[in-house]
C-alpha positions as CSV (number, residue, x, y, z in Angstrom):
1,M,23.8,53.2,-60.5
2,K,22.7,50.3,-58.3
3,N,19.0,50.7,-59.3
4,I,19.9,50.8,-63.0
5,G,22.0,47.6,-62.6
6,K,19.1,45.8,-61.0
7,T,16.7,47.0,-63.6
8,N,19.0,45.7,-66.4
9,L,19.4,42.4,-64.6
10,V,15.6,41.9,-64.4
11,I,15.2,42.8,-68.1
12,L,17.9,40.4,-69.0
13,L,16.4,37.5,-67.0
14,A,13.0,38.2,-68.5
15,G,14.4,38.1,-72.0
16,L,16.1,34.8,-71.4
17,I,12.9,33.2,-70.1
18,L,11.0,34.5,-73.1
19,L,13.6,33.2,-75.5
20,Q,13.6,29.8,-73.9
21,F,9.8,29.7,-74.0
22,S,9.8,30.8,-77.7
23,S,12.4,28.0,-78.5
24,C,10.2,25.4,-76.8
25,V,7.2,26.5,-78.8
26,K,9.2,26.5,-82.0
27,R,10.4,22.9,-81.4
28,E,6.9,21.7,-80.8
29,F,5.7,23.1,-84.2
30,D,8.8,21.6,-86.0
31,A,7.4,18.1,-85.4
32,P,4.0,17.9,-87.3
33,P,1.2,16.4,-85.3
34,I,0.6,12.7,-86.1
35,D,-2.9,13.5,-87.3
36,N,-1.4,15.3,-90.3
37,I,-0.9,11.9,-92.0
38,P,-4.0,11.7,-94.2
39,E,-6.5,8.9,-93.6
40,G,-9.0,9.1,-96.5
41,S,-11.2,6.1,-97.1
42,I,-10.5,2.9,-95.1
43,I,-10.1,-0.3,-97.0
44,T,-9.1,-3.9,-95.9
45,I,-5.9,-5.6,-96.8
46,D,-7.9,-8.1,-98.9
47,S,-9.3,-5.2,-100.9
48,L,-5.9,-3.7,-101.3
49,R,-4.5,-7.0,-102.6
50,S,-7.3,-7.4,-105.1
51,M,-6.2,-4.1,-106.7
52,Y,-3.1,-5.8,-108.0
53,Q,-3.9,-7.4,-111.3
54,G,-0.3,-8.2,-112.5
55,A,0.9,-4.6,-113.1
56,D,2.6,-2.3,-110.6
57,I,0.3,0.4,-109.1
58,V,1.5,3.6,-107.5
59,I,-1.4,4.5,-105.3
60,D,-2.5,8.1,-105.9
61,T,-5.7,8.1,-103.8
62,V,-5.9,9.1,-100.1
63,M,-6.8,5.9,-98.4
64,S,-5.6,3.8,-95.4
65,I,-5.6,0.3,-94.0
66,Y,-5.6,-0.7,-90.3
67,A,-3.5,-3.7,-89.4
68,T,-1.3,-5.4,-86.8
69,V,2.4,-6.1,-87.4
70,T,2.9,-9.9,-87.2
71,A,6.7,-10.1,-88.0
72,D,9.5,-7.6,-87.8
73,E,13.3,-7.3,-88.2
74,S,14.2,-7.9,-84.5
75,T,15.7,-11.4,-84.9
76,G,17.5,-10.6,-88.2
77,N,15.5,-13.0,-90.3
78,L,13.9,-10.0,-92.1
79,Y,15.6,-6.9,-93.4
80,K,13.8,-3.6,-94.2
81,T,10.7,-5.8,-94.2
82,A,7.7,-6.5,-92.0
83,F,4.4,-8.4,-92.3
84,V,1.0,-7.0,-91.3
85,Q,-2.4,-8.5,-91.1
86,D,-6.0,-7.6,-90.5
87,T,-9.1,-9.8,-90.2
88,T,-9.2,-10.3,-94.0
89,A,-5.7,-11.0,-95.2
90,G,-2.0,-10.4,-94.7
91,L,0.6,-8.4,-96.6
92,Q,4.4,-7.9,-96.8
93,L,5.7,-4.4,-96.4
94,T,9.2,-3.2,-97.6
95,Y,10.7,0.2,-96.7
96,P,13.9,2.0,-97.5
97,Y,15.2,2.2,-93.9
98,S,15.6,-0.5,-91.3
99,G,13.5,-0.4,-88.1
100,G,10.5,1.5,-86.9
101,L,7.9,-1.3,-87.0
102,Y,7.7,-4.0,-84.3
103,Q,5.7,-7.1,-83.8
104,G,2.4,-6.3,-82.1
105,D,2.2,-2.7,-83.3
106,S,-1.3,-1.8,-84.2
107,V,-0.9,0.7,-87.1
108,R,-2.7,2.8,-89.7
109,I,-0.9,2.8,-93.0
110,S,-1.6,5.7,-95.3
111,L,-1.4,4.3,-98.8
112,E,-1.0,7.4,-100.9
113,G,2.4,7.3,-102.8
114,C,3.0,3.6,-102.0
115,L,3.8,1.0,-104.6
116,L,1.6,-2.1,-104.8
117,T,3.8,-4.7,-106.6
118,S,4.8,-8.4,-106.7
119,Y,8.1,-10.0,-106.1
120,G,8.5,-13.7,-106.9
121,G,4.7,-13.9,-107.1
122,A,4.1,-12.5,-103.6
123,I,2.1,-9.3,-103.5
124,Q,3.8,-6.6,-101.4
125,L,3.6,-2.9,-100.6
126,E,6.7,-0.8,-101.2
127,L,7.9,2.8,-100.9
128,I,6.6,2.9,-97.3
129,H,8.2,5.5,-95.0
130,V,7.5,4.9,-91.4
131,D,7.4,8.6,-90.5
132,S,5.2,9.7,-93.3
133,N,3.0,6.7,-94.1
134,I,2.4,5.0,-90.7
135,V,0.5,6.1,-87.6
136,K,1.1,3.8,-84.6
137,Q,-2.1,3.2,-82.7
138,F,-1.2,0.8,-79.9
139,P,1.7,-1.6,-79.1
140,G,1.5,-5.1,-77.8
141,Q,-1.4,-6.3,-80.0
142,Q,-1.0,-9.9,-81.0
143,I,-2.6,-11.8,-83.9
144,E,-3.5,-15.4,-83.3
145,P,-1.9,-17.7,-86.0
146,K,-4.3,-19.6,-88.2
147,L,-4.2,-23.3,-87.8
148,V,-3.6,-24.8,-91.3
149,T,-2.2,-27.9,-92.9
150,L,0.4,-28.3,-95.6
151,P,-2.3,-28.9,-98.3
152,D,-4.0,-25.7,-97.1
153,L,-0.8,-23.7,-97.7
154,L,-0.4,-25.2,-101.1
155,T,-3.7,-23.4,-102.1
156,Y,-1.8,-20.0,-101.8
157,E,-4.7,-18.6,-99.8
158,Y,-2.6,-17.7,-96.7
159,E,0.1,-15.6,-98.4
160,G,1.3,-12.9,-96.0
161,Q,-0.5,-14.4,-93.0
162,L,0.6,-15.8,-89.7
163,I,0.0,-19.5,-89.6
164,K,0.5,-22.5,-87.4
165,L,1.3,-26.1,-88.5
166,E,1.0,-29.2,-86.4
167,D,2.3,-32.8,-86.9
168,V,5.1,-31.6,-89.2
169,E,8.9,-32.3,-89.3
170,I,12.1,-31.3,-91.1
171,A,12.8,-33.6,-94.0
172,S,15.3,-36.2,-92.9
173,S,17.7,-35.3,-95.7
174,E,18.1,-31.8,-94.1
175,L,18.8,-32.9,-90.6
176,G,22.3,-32.5,-89.1
177,Q,22.7,-28.9,-90.4
178,T,21.9,-25.4,-89.1
179,W,19.0,-23.2,-90.1
180,A,21.3,-21.1,-92.3
181,D,25.0,-20.4,-92.9
182,A,25.8,-18.0,-90.1
183,D,29.5,-17.8,-91.0
184,G,29.1,-17.1,-94.7
185,K,25.9,-15.1,-94.1
186,E,24.0,-17.2,-96.7
187,S,20.3,-18.0,-96.5
188,R,19.2,-21.6,-96.5
189,D,16.0,-23.3,-97.7
190,I,14.9,-26.1,-95.4
191,T,12.1,-28.5,-96.4
192,L,9.2,-29.1,-94.0
193,T,7.0,-32.2,-94.5
194,D,4.2,-34.0,-92.7
195,C,3.3,-37.6,-92.3
196,S,1.0,-37.9,-95.3
197,S,1.6,-35.2,-97.9
198,T,3.8,-35.9,-100.9
199,Q,4.9,-32.3,-101.2
200,G,6.6,-30.2,-98.6
201,V,7.1,-26.4,-98.2
202,V,10.3,-24.4,-97.7
203,I,11.4,-22.6,-94.5
204,R,13.8,-19.9,-95.6
205,T,16.2,-18.5,-93.0
206,S,18.6,-15.7,-93.4
207,G,22.3,-16.1,-92.6
208,Y,21.9,-12.9,-90.5
209,A,19.1,-14.4,-88.3
210,K,20.1,-14.6,-84.6
211,F,19.3,-18.4,-84.8
212,A,21.1,-19.1,-88.1
213,D,23.7,-21.2,-86.4
214,E,21.3,-23.3,-84.3
215,M,20.9,-27.0,-85.3
216,L,17.7,-28.1,-86.9
217,P,15.4,-30.0,-84.6
218,G,14.9,-33.7,-85.4
219,G,11.4,-34.3,-84.1
220,K,7.8,-33.8,-85.2
221,G,5.5,-31.2,-83.8
222,S,4.2,-27.7,-84.4
223,L,5.6,-24.3,-85.6
224,I,4.4,-20.8,-86.2
225,A,5.6,-18.8,-89.2
226,V,4.5,-16.2,-91.8
227,A,3.5,-17.8,-95.1
228,S,4.6,-16.4,-98.4
229,Q,5.7,-17.6,-101.8
230,Y,8.6,-17.3,-104.2
231,N,8.4,-18.3,-107.8
232,G,5.5,-20.6,-107.2
233,A,6.9,-22.3,-104.1
234,I,5.4,-21.8,-100.7
235,Q,7.9,-20.2,-98.4
236,L,7.7,-19.8,-94.6
237,T,9.5,-17.2,-92.5
238,L,10.1,-18.0,-88.8
239,R,9.8,-15.2,-86.2
240,N,11.9,-17.0,-83.5
241,L,12.7,-20.5,-82.4
242,D,10.4,-20.3,-79.3
243,E,7.6,-21.0,-81.8
244,V,9.3,-24.1,-83.2
245,M,8.3,-27.1,-81.1
246,L,9.5,-30.1,-83.1
247,D,10.3,-32.4,-80.2
248,S,8.1,-35.5,-80.5
249,N,8.9,-38.8,-82.2
250,R,9.1,-38.5,-86.0
251,C,6.5,-39.8,-88.5
252,D,8.4,-43.1,-88.8
253,G,8.5,-43.5,-85.0
254,S,12.2,-42.6,-84.7
255,S,13.5,-40.6,-81.8
256,P,13.7,-36.8,-82.2
257,N,17.1,-36.9,-80.5
258,V,19.1,-38.2,-83.5
259,V,22.7,-36.9,-83.4
260,F,24.2,-36.2,-86.8
261,F,28.0,-36.3,-87.0
262,I,27.8,-35.8,-90.8
263,N,25.1,-34.7,-93.1
264,K,26.8,-33.9,-96.4
265,N,24.3,-33.3,-99.3
266,F,26.5,-31.0,-101.5
267,E,23.6,-28.5,-101.9
268,D,26.0,-25.7,-101.0
269,G,27.9,-26.5,-104.2
270,S,31.1,-27.4,-102.4
271,I,33.0,-30.7,-102.2
272,T,35.2,-29.6,-99.3
273,S,32.8,-27.6,-97.1
274,G,32.5,-29.0,-93.6
275,G,36.1,-30.2,-93.5
276,W,36.1,-32.7,-96.3
277,V,39.2,-33.1,-98.4
278,T,40.2,-34.8,-101.7
279,K,43.5,-36.6,-102.1
280,R,45.0,-37.5,-105.5
281,V,47.3,-40.5,-105.2
282,V,47.6,-41.1,-108.9
283,G,46.7,-38.8,-111.8
284,T,44.9,-35.5,-112.0
285,T,41.3,-36.7,-111.7
286,D,39.4,-35.1,-108.8
287,W,36.0,-35.0,-107.3
288,S,33.6,-32.2,-108.4
289,I,30.0,-31.1,-108.1
290,T,27.4,-32.1,-110.6
291,E,23.7,-31.3,-110.7
292,F,20.6,-33.2,-111.9
293,S,17.0,-32.1,-111.6
294,G,18.0,-29.4,-109.2
295,N,19.9,-31.8,-106.9
296,S,23.6,-31.3,-106.3
297,M,25.9,-34.3,-105.7
298,A,29.6,-35.3,-105.8
299,K,30.9,-36.8,-109.0
300,V,34.2,-38.4,-110.1
301,T,35.2,-39.7,-113.5
302,N,38.6,-40.4,-115.2
303,W,37.1,-39.6,-118.7
304,N,38.1,-36.2,-119.9
305,G,35.9,-36.2,-123.0
306,S,38.3,-38.1,-125.3
307,V,40.4,-40.6,-123.2
308,N,40.5,-42.3,-119.8
309,S,43.4,-41.6,-117.5
310,E,45.0,-43.6,-114.8
311,S,43.5,-42.4,-111.5
312,D,43.4,-43.0,-107.8
313,V,41.6,-40.2,-105.9
314,W,40.0,-40.2,-102.4
315,L,37.2,-38.1,-100.9
316,I,37.8,-38.1,-97.1
317,S,35.6,-36.8,-94.3
318,P,36.6,-34.6,-91.4
319,A,37.6,-36.4,-88.1
320,L,34.5,-37.7,-86.3
321,D,34.5,-38.2,-82.5
322,L,32.3,-41.3,-82.0
323,S,33.7,-42.1,-78.6
324,A,30.5,-41.2,-76.7
325,S,28.1,-42.5,-79.4
326,N,25.6,-45.3,-78.9
327,A,25.1,-47.0,-82.2
328,P,26.5,-44.8,-85.0
329,V,25.5,-45.6,-88.5
330,L,26.8,-44.4,-91.9
331,S,24.6,-44.2,-95.0
332,F,24.7,-42.5,-98.4
333,T,23.3,-42.9,-102.0
334,N,25.5,-43.8,-104.9
335,I,25.0,-43.8,-108.7
336,C,27.3,-45.1,-111.5
337,N,27.5,-45.8,-115.2
338,Y,30.0,-47.3,-117.7
339,T,32.6,-49.9,-117.0
340,G,35.5,-50.0,-114.6
341,A,36.4,-50.4,-111.0
342,N,33.8,-50.1,-108.3
343,L,33.9,-47.3,-105.7
344,E,35.4,-48.4,-102.4
345,L,34.6,-47.4,-98.9
346,Y,37.2,-47.3,-96.1
347,I,37.4,-46.4,-92.4
348,S,40.5,-45.2,-90.5
349,T,41.3,-44.4,-86.9
350,S,44.9,-43.5,-87.6
351,Y,44.7,-41.0,-90.5
352,D,46.0,-37.5,-89.7
353,G,43.6,-35.5,-91.9
354,T,46.2,-34.0,-94.2
355,S,48.6,-36.7,-95.5
356,L,48.0,-39.0,-98.5
357,P,45.8,-41.9,-97.5
358,D,48.6,-44.5,-97.7
359,A,50.2,-42.9,-94.6
360,A,47.5,-44.5,-92.4
361,N,45.7,-47.8,-91.9
362,W,42.3,-48.2,-93.5
363,T,39.7,-50.9,-93.2
364,Q,37.6,-51.6,-96.3
365,V,33.8,-51.8,-95.6
366,T,31.2,-53.2,-98.0
367,F,28.0,-51.4,-99.0
368,T,25.3,-51.8,-101.6
369,L,26.6,-50.6,-104.9
370,S,24.6,-49.0,-107.8
371,S,23.8,-51.5,-110.5
372,G,24.9,-49.0,-113.2
373,S,23.0,-47.1,-116.0
374,W,22.7,-44.2,-113.6
375,A,20.6,-46.2,-111.1
376,E,20.4,-44.6,-107.7
377,Q,21.2,-47.0,-104.8
378,Y,21.0,-46.6,-101.1
379,S,24.1,-47.9,-99.4
380,G,22.3,-49.5,-96.6
381,D,23.0,-48.8,-92.9
382,I,26.7,-49.3,-92.2
383,D,27.4,-50.1,-88.6
384,L,30.2,-47.9,-87.2
385,S,30.1,-49.4,-83.7
386,P,33.5,-51.0,-84.0
387,Y,35.0,-47.5,-84.4
388,K,33.7,-45.7,-81.3
389,V,36.9,-43.7,-80.8
390,S,37.7,-40.0,-80.8
391,S,39.1,-39.7,-84.3
392,V,37.4,-41.6,-87.1
393,Y,37.8,-40.8,-90.9
394,I,35.6,-42.1,-93.7
395,G,37.2,-42.4,-97.2
396,F,35.7,-43.0,-100.6
397,R,38.3,-44.3,-103.1
398,Y,37.9,-44.0,-106.9
399,Q,40.2,-45.8,-109.3
400,G,40.4,-45.8,-113.1
401,S,42.8,-47.0,-115.8
402,T,43.8,-45.8,-119.2
403,S,41.4,-48.4,-120.7
404,D,38.2,-47.9,-118.6
405,G,36.7,-46.1,-115.7
406,K,33.2,-45.7,-114.3
407,T,31.6,-42.4,-113.4
408,W,30.5,-42.4,-109.8
409,E,28.2,-40.0,-108.0
410,L,27.6,-39.7,-104.2
411,D,25.0,-37.8,-102.2
412,D,23.4,-37.6,-98.8
413,I,26.3,-38.9,-96.8
414,K,25.2,-39.2,-93.2
415,V,26.7,-40.5,-90.0
416,M,24.1,-40.4,-87.2
417,D,23.5,-41.9,-83.8
418,N,20.1,-42.5,-82.2
């Protein structure tokens, strides 16, 4: 009996070993070798792009491109998207699932079954599956950005490519805000200019980017980005803020260390965003958003389309802490038309932020008024040095009567310190 038991035990152990070996072999064959992804003829990205002639193409030929990933999803500024580049051109890739491609990956992309299309004028390759269309060759391969100028970009020759710009700066009207709306997860377009060009380009940043809530740099310098286009406008995508070096004096010689306490340009379509409030003392007239030539601004009028109404309504800023400022300055643009009372500007250090304005003391401040007929007027630099305390409010007061009332518009309200 003992000999039979030992024999059975040996047979059992041998069977288990054989089963384990068989299982390992089976798992190995379950994952197809990477070489199974067909290669076919090899073409360049430039040749692939030239195949697109305005109509979508589903590629039904076995062919491949070799390229390096220049931008990925790791910072949140791209989603289900990557950019690749070879020695001839660059291209945007979109795929149905997030992840799988990383900056610096050297890859072969099998094109069969992919869709060559255009979105907003930018040529891109869609329907890519990382597992079935892409063979990774080597990681850590980097593409040197091409040094270009803004006029170069405006030729649209660098679409999809990694580029570097020098002697550029964020437009002054954009300063004082973040790269995107991180709270609302809304993307934002920021205008980039240089010292001589009359036309800028857009840096578009996703509200999901890890750096969305970082303040825009105020200086001049260099940056690296991927170039693309959307509906005829050049659009840049940042990879990370380490490649944004805007820290020298601006084109006009001003310091890059300008501190913005307010930069209200109404482009978000909201009167009250950023802590602004309106207070109606008399009547039902209120401030609203209007748009002209693609530019949003604040508007107030006591004309309802048939009659004027008695009105006294304020637009009031959030509390500003100017206690540590050096030489704070307020500026804005104003526009008006028709007849009636002028817009008035007030400063208060006793307002509580919620009550009607007459609950606090306000000091009226003069500024340069629009001459009317929809003429746009810069207010001039209004010195706020007498108000360097921890709680300062700025109020714009509109008044109208039953017999008249101007229409006033405000834009680009800024309080900054240099």
